[in-house]
C-alpha positions as CSV (number, residue, x, y, z in Angstrom):
1,M,9.4,33.5,-19.6
2,D,12.7,34.6,-21.2
3,R,11.1,35.0,-24.6
4,F,8.3,37.2,-23.0
5,H,11.0,39.4,-21.3
6,Q,12.9,39.7,-24.6
7,A,9.8,40.6,-26.5
8,C,8.9,43.3,-24.0
9,S,12.4,44.8,-23.5
10,L,13.6,44.8,-27.1
11,P,11.2,47.6,-28.3
12,L,12.2,49.6,-25.2
13,R,15.9,49.4,-26.0
14,Q,15.2,50.3,-29.7
15,S,13.2,53.4,-28.5
16,I,16.2,54.5,-26.4
17,Q,18.6,54.1,-29.3
18,G,16.2,56.1,-31.5
19,I,16.1,59.0,-29.0
20,Q,19.9,58.9,-28.6
21,H,20.2,59.1,-32.4
22,I,17.9,62.2,-32.5
23,Q,19.8,63.8,-29.7
24,G,23.1,63.3,-31.7
25,S,21.5,64.8,-34.8
26,V,20.3,67.8,-33.0
27,T,23.8,68.3,-31.4
28,V,25.4,68.1,-34.9
29,M,23.0,70.6,-36.3
30,A,23.6,73.0,-33.4
31,G,27.4,72.7,-34.0
32,M,26.9,73.4,-37.7
33,V,24.8,76.5,-36.9
34,F,27.4,77.8,-34.5
35,G,30.0,77.3,-37.2
36,W,28.1,79.3,-39.7
37,L,27.5,82.0,-37.2
38,S,31.2,82.2,-36.6
39,L,31.8,82.4,-40.3
40,L,29.2,85.1,-40.7
41,S,30.7,87.1,-37.9
42,A,34.1,86.9,-39.7
43,L,32.4,88.1,-42.9
44,S,30.4,90.8,-41.1
45,G,31.1,93.1,-43.8
46,C,29.0,91.1,-46.2
47,S,26.0,90.7,-43.8
48,S,23.7,93.1,-42.2
49,E,23.2,93.4,-38.5
50,P,19.4,92.4,-38.5
51,R,20.3,89.2,-40.3
52,L,22.8,88.2,-37.6
53,T,20.3,88.9,-34.9
54,E,17.8,86.6,-36.6
55,L,20.3,83.9,-36.8
56,H,21.2,84.2,-33.2
57,A,17.6,84.0,-32.2
58,Q,17.2,80.8,-34.3
59,V,20.3,79.3,-32.6
60,K,18.9,80.1,-29.2
61,V,15.6,78.4,-30.1
62,M,17.4,75.4,-31.3
63,N,19.4,75.2,-28.1
64,E,16.2,75.4,-26.1
65,Q,14.7,72.6,-28.2
66,Q,17.9,70.6,-27.6
67,Q,17.6,71.1,-23.9
68,T,14.0,70.1,-24.0
69,L,14.8,67.0,-26.0
70,K,17.5,66.1,-23.5
71,K,15.0,66.4,-20.6
72,E,12.4,64.3,-22.4
73,Q,15.1,61.7,-23.3
74,Q,16.2,61.5,-19.6
75,Q,12.6,61.0,-18.5
76,I,12.0,58.3,-21.1
77,L,15.2,56.6,-20.1
78,E,14.2,56.7,-16.4
79,H,10.7,55.4,-17.3
80,L,12.2,52.6,-19.4
81,S,14.6,51.7,-16.7
82,G,11.7,51.4,-14.2
83,M,9.8,49.2,-16.7
84,E,12.9,46.9,-17.1
85,S,13.1,46.7,-13.3
86,K,9.5,45.7,-13.1
87,L,10.0,43.1,-15.9
88,D,12.9,41.6,-13.9
89,E,10.7,41.5,-10.8
90,H,7.9,40.0,-12.7
91,D,10.2,37.3,-14.1
92,F,11.4,36.5,-10.6
93,L,7.9,36.2,-9.3
94,V,6.8,34.0,-12.2
95,G,9.8,31.7,-11.6
96,E,9.0,31.5,-7.9
97,L,5.4,30.6,-8.7
98,I,6.4,27.9,-11.2
99,R,8.9,26.4,-8.7
100,T,6.2,26.5,-5.9
101,E,3.7,24.8,-8.2
102,E,6.2,22.1,-9.0
103,E,7.1,21.5,-5.4
104,A,3.4,21.4,-4.4
105,S,2.7,18.9,-7.3
106,L,5.6,16.7,-6.1
107,D,4.4,16.8,-2.5
108,T,0.9,15.9,-3.7
109,H,2.2,12.9,-5.6
110,H,4.3,11.7,-2.6
111,L,1.2,12.1,-0.4
112,L,-1.0,10.1,-2.8
113,D,1.6,7.4,-3.0
114,K,1.8,7.2,0.8
115,L,-2.0,7.0,1.1
116,E,-2.1,4.3,-1.6
117,R,0.5,2.2,0.2
118,S,-1.3,2.7,3.5
119,S,-4.6,1.7,1.9
120,S,-3.1,-1.4,0.4
121,S,-1.6,-2.4,3.8
122,L,-4.9,-1.9,5.5
123,R,-6.7,-4.0,2.9
124,E,-4.1,-6.7,3.3
125,Q,-4.6,-6.7,7.1
126,I,-8.3,-6.8,6.7
127,D,-8.1,-9.7,4.3
128,Q,-5.8,-11.6,6.7
129,T,-8.1,-10.9,9.7
130,R,-11.1,-12.0,7.7
131,A,-9.3,-15.2,6.6
132,A,-8.3,-15.9,10.2
133,T,-11.8,-15.3,11.4
134,Q,-13.2,-17.7,8.8
135,R,-10.7,-20.4,9.8
136,R,-11.7,-20.0,13.5
137,D,-15.4,-20.1,12.6
138,Q,-14.8,-23.3,10.6
139,D,-12.8,-24.9,13.4
140,L,-15.5,-23.9,15.9
141,S,-18.2,-25.4,13.7
142,I,-16.2,-28.6,13.4
143,R,-15.7,-28.8,17.2
144,I,-19.3,-28.2,17.9
145,K,-20.4,-30.9,15.5
146,A,-17.9,-33.3,17.1
147,I,-19.2,-32.5,20.6
148,E,-22.8,-33.0,19.5
149,A,-21.9,-36.4,18.0
150,R,-20.1,-37.4,21.2
151,L,-23.0,-36.3,23.3
152,E,-25.3,-38.4,21.2
153,N,-23.1,-41.4,21.7
154,L,-23.2,-40.7,25.4
155,V,-27.0,-40.7,25.4
156,Q,-27.1,-43.9,23.5
157,G,-24.5,-45.5,25.8
158,G,-22.2,-46.4,23.0
159,L,-19.3,-44.1,23.7
160,S,-15.9,-45.7,22.9
161,R,-12.7,-45.1,24.7
162,K,-11.0,-43.3,21.7
163,P,-13.5,-40.4,21.3
164,L,-14.0,-40.1,25.0
165,E,-10.3,-39.5,25.6
166,S,-10.3,-36.8,22.9
167,F,-13.3,-35.1,24.5
168,L,-12.5,-35.2,28.1
169,T,-10.0,-32.8,29.6
170,T,-7.1,-33.8,31.9
171,D,-9.2,-33.0,35.0
172,D,-12.0,-35.2,33.7
173,V,-9.6,-38.2,33.5
174,T,-7.8,-37.7,36.7
175,K,-10.6,-36.5,39.0
176,N,-13.3,-38.9,37.7
177,P,-11.5,-42.2,37.0
178,R,-14.7,-44.3,37.4
179,Q,-16.3,-42.5,34.4
180,H,-13.5,-43.5,32.1
181,P,-13.6,-47.0,30.5
182,S,-9.9,-47.5,31.3
183,A,-10.3,-46.8,35.0
184,S,-9.6,-50.3,36.0
185,R,-6.4,-50.3,33.9
186,D,-5.4,-47.0,35.4
187,K,-5.6,-48.5,38.9
188,Q,-3.4,-51.4,37.8
189,N,-0.9,-49.0,36.0
190,P,-0.5,-45.7,38.0
191,S,1.9,-44.3,35.5
192,L,-0.9,-44.0,32.9
193,D,-2.3,-41.0,34.6
194,Q,0.9,-39.1,34.3
195,V,1.2,-40.0,30.6
196,T,-2.3,-38.7,30.0
197,V,-1.5,-35.5,31.8
198,N,1.6,-35.0,29.7
199,Q,-0.4,-35.6,26.5
200,A,-3.1,-33.2,27.5
201,S,-0.7,-30.5,28.6
202,A,1.4,-30.8,25.4
203,F,-1.7,-30.7,23.2
204,R,-3.3,-27.8,25.1
205,S,0.0,-25.7,24.8
206,A,0.1,-26.3,21.0
207,Y,-3.6,-25.6,20.6
208,K,-3.3,-22.3,22.6
209,A,-0.5,-21.1,20.3
210,Y,-2.7,-22.0,17.3
211,L,-5.7,-20.0,18.6
212,N,-3.5,-17.0,19.3
213,G,-2.3,-17.0,15.7
214,R,1.3,-18.1,16.5
215,Y,1.2,-20.7,13.8
216,K,4.9,-21.4,13.5
217,M,5.1,-22.2,17.2
218,A,1.9,-24.2,17.0
219,A,3.2,-26.3,14.1
220,A,6.4,-27.1,15.9
221,Q,4.6,-28.1,19.1
222,F,2.0,-30.3,17.2
223,L,4.8,-31.9,15.3
224,R,6.6,-32.8,18.6
225,F,3.3,-34.1,19.9
226,V,2.6,-36.5,17.0
227,E,6.2,-37.7,17.2
228,K,6.2,-38.3,20.9
229,F,2.6,-39.7,21.2
230,P,1.9,-41.5,17.8
231,A,-0.7,-43.7,19.3
232,A,-2.5,-41.2,21.5
233,S,-6.2,-40.5,21.1
234,L,-5.4,-36.8,20.4
235,T,-2.9,-37.6,17.6
236,P,-5.4,-37.4,14.7
237,Q,-6.6,-34.0,16.0
238,A,-3.0,-32.9,16.4
239,Y,-2.2,-33.9,12.8
240,Y,-5.2,-31.9,11.7
241,Y,-4.1,-28.7,13.4
242,L,-0.5,-29.3,12.4
243,G,-1.6,-29.4,8.7
244,D,-3.8,-26.3,9.1
245,A,-0.9,-24.4,10.7
246,Q,1.3,-25.4,7.8
247,Y,-1.4,-24.4,5.3
248,I,-1.8,-21.0,6.9
249,Q,2.0,-20.5,6.5
250,K,1.7,-21.5,2.9
251,D,3.8,-24.6,3.3
252,Y,1.5,-26.5,1.0
253,Q,3.6,-29.6,0.4
254,A,4.0,-30.2,4.2
255,A,0.3,-29.5,4.8
256,A,-0.8,-32.0,2.1
257,Q,1.4,-34.7,3.6
258,T,0.1,-34.0,7.1
259,F,-3.6,-34.1,6.1
260,R,-3.0,-37.3,4.2
261,Q,-1.7,-38.8,7.5
262,V,-5.1,-38.3,9.0
263,L,-6.9,-39.9,6.0
264,T,-4.5,-42.8,5.7
265,H,-3.8,-43.8,9.4
266,Y,-7.1,-42.7,11.0
267,P,-9.8,-43.3,8.4
268,D,-12.6,-43.7,11.0
269,D,-11.7,-40.6,13.1
270,H,-14.1,-37.6,13.2
271,Y,-11.3,-35.3,11.9
272,V,-11.3,-37.1,8.5
273,P,-13.9,-34.8,6.9
274,P,-12.2,-31.6,8.1
275,A,-8.8,-33.0,6.9
276,M,-10.4,-33.9,3.5
277,Y,-11.8,-30.3,3.1
278,K,-8.5,-28.6,4.1
279,L,-6.6,-31.0,1.8
280,G,-8.8,-29.8,-1.0
281,L,-7.9,-26.2,-0.2
282,V,-4.2,-27.1,-0.3
283,L,-4.6,-28.9,-3.7
284,R,-6.4,-25.8,-5.1
285,E,-3.4,-23.7,-4.1
286,T,-1.0,-26.0,-5.9
287,D,-3.2,-25.9,-9.0
288,E,-4.5,-29.5,-8.6
289,I,-8.0,-28.3,-9.1
290,S,-9.5,-31.6,-10.3
291,K,-8.2,-33.5,-7.2
292,A,-9.6,-30.9,-4.9
293,Q,-13.0,-31.1,-6.6
294,Q,-13.0,-34.9,-6.2
295,L,-12.3,-34.5,-2.5
296,W,-15.1,-32.0,-2.0
297,N,-17.6,-34.2,-4.0
298,Q,-16.6,-37.1,-1.8
299,I,-17.3,-35.1,1.3
300,I,-20.8,-34.2,0.0
301,R,-21.5,-37.8,-0.8
302,D,-20.1,-39.5,2.4
303,Y,-20.8,-36.8,5.0
304,P,-23.8,-34.8,3.8
305,D,-24.9,-33.7,7.3
306,L,-21.5,-32.3,8.4
307,P,-20.5,-28.7,8.1
308,E,-17.7,-29.7,5.8
309,A,-20.3,-30.7,3.2
310,A,-21.7,-27.2,3.1
311,L,-18.2,-25.7,2.9
312,A,-17.4,-28.1,0.0
313,Q,-20.5,-27.0,-1.8
314,E,-19.5,-23.4,-1.4
315,Q,-16.1,-24.1,-3.0
316,L,-17.6,-26.0,-5.9
317,A,-20.1,-23.1,-6.4
318,K,-17.2,-20.6,-6.5
319,A,-15.7,-22.8,-9.3
320,R,-19.1,-23.0,-10.9
321,I,-19.2,-26.7,-10.7
322,V,-22.4,-28.7,-9.9
323,P,-21.8,-31.3,-7.1
324,E,-21.9,-34.9,-8.4
């Protein structure tokens, strides 16, 4: 912009200087004429009167031309001054426009960055919600399959005490003692009812926290449960949800140890297949891919009709591995 202004204003200034130079020349010439006229007047004896009249007329014409040149010069100077003022105003407006464009560009970049961060946050929330929904769907599928198996055992009359205690609620145990295989022992030992109530209440509180997504609280309560009731019928289930809460919080080492508790100490429990599947997910997160794939293949072989078998097949398909 400065170069443009200089390129425009330099010829104007040169023009002004040229006019001023012409004016000076004319002034010098007029002075010289007056000097000669004075000399001629002094030597009037050597010149005729008509000659002096002619010279006076020429001087008068030159004075008029000088006045005309001065007026034209003044007009040119005023015009040039107006043009310089307009150039300055133009430079100012161009500078304001450039600054406005830079500020608008900066605001646009800030807005785009903010939108990108908001979009990334929303995507992360969507992914977390989707993952939580998938976990709940898997857990619901596992629970439905377990209930179906227990109902089948009821129909066949072969329901054992261990799965029945895991299936019945506290109200089922306390209000219908005759339906429970340990009813005769409950009559002989009245304190057993209170122990069962405490177990069910503690488990229910931890499970509620788990379903509400409060996984840190759920993990702490399930951990207290398994420590306080190591031989309870709900303990394998508590270990499973404890491990899942730890897995969700990305405490993979603790989750792996917890799921192995189910596999090692409760090998015949119906929570073994779910624990095996989740342990495979933990091993995948810790880059123990081959061990995870071994667990999923074992689920497909040993429990082909359970939901975990279908889930294991999906995981192997994602890894492009054909089940053994």
